[in-house]
N, C-alpha and C positions, 0 to 999 in steps of 0.2 A: 330784671330782677333787684329785688328789696333786701339793703343788707341786713341780716339777722343780726344779735348781739356780741360782741368780739371775745375772743377768746385768745389772751396773750401767750398764753401758752402751744399752742395748735398753732397760732400765726409764726412763733420762732420755730419750732418743731420746721411747718412749710418752709420758710423764709432763709431756714441754714441746709437744710435736710435735699428740700424737693426743688424749689427754683433759683437756690443759689448762683451764680456766674451765669443764670440765664437773660439773655440779652433780647429776646424777640419773641414769637408765638411757638417758633420750632422748637426751641430750646426747651420750652418750659413745656411743650409737650415731652421732648422726650424725659426731661427730668421728670416729670410726675409719672410717665412710664415706667421707664428704673425701677424708680422709688417703687410704687405699687407692685410688680414684678416680683420685685426682692424683699417687698415685706409680707406679702398675702403669701399665706401656706394653701398649696393648691392640694389635691383640692377640699371643698366645703362647701355644706349644704347653704344657698342663699332663701329669703323668700325677696317676691315682687312686692315694690312698696307702690307704684303708683305703674299704670298703665299709659301706655305711647301707642298712637295709634300703626307704627311701622314696625309692632313686635308684638310675636303672637302670644308674649306673655300676660296672664288675665294678673289682677289685684292680688296678692296673698297665695298664688301660685310659688310653690315651689321646687328649687332646682338645685343639678348640681356645677358650681364652676370648677372647672376644669384649667383653664389657665389666662393668660391675656389673648385678648385678641392681636393680631399681629399689627407690628408697628404703623404700619402706614396707613390702619384702618384707626387709630388713634392719635389724629392732627389736631382735631379738632373737638375730641373729649374721650374720654375713655372708655371703650369697652374690652368687659371680660369674656369670653368661651365658655358656654355650656351644655353640657349633655342634651340632646333633643329631638326624640323620637329616631333617634337610632345614628343619629348625627350630630354635628355640631354647630352652634349655630352662637353668631355674636352679637349681648345685647351690651347696651349701657349699665358700668357702672352705677350712674345715678339712682336708678330704678331698682338698686337691690340693698338690702342688708342681709348680714349672718351674723343673729346673735349668739350660733351657738359656736360661732369660728373660735381660734384661739384668740387671746387680744392682741397681737400684733397686727393680725388681721385685720377685727375690728379697729383698732385705729387706723389703720389705713385707710378703710373705705368711710371712718366719720371723717380723716381728715381733708377726703376727695368730695365728701356732701359741704363740708364747712366752706369747702374757696367754690365751689359754685356757688353754693347760696349766698355768699359773700359778694356775688355779680361777678365773679371774674372767669378769661374765657380764654380758650385757647383759638387764637387767629379771629 
């Protein structure tokens, strides 16, 4: 994936708060997991911004995000759990935006989007 335009403030936050002292993909994944879990205020409403073949969400669908998926499901990318037809479903955070969420939640989601769009990967 092509790198987007850099954002020094965001890079600093990610380096110092998210992946600080992470020496490999597993530690980076845990840094992201706990940063997102501790920063996002659940539940919140989100909108699907892109379709994925493995996901039932359609672009522009609105969902309620109820929490982070279990840690073991977030070793390669970050997943959140949504209410889905009376059940709970894990979906990739990269496919969601939450414009009505509180500022910290929006910033955490934007940080993850930025990191992925810069071409960084977990594992």
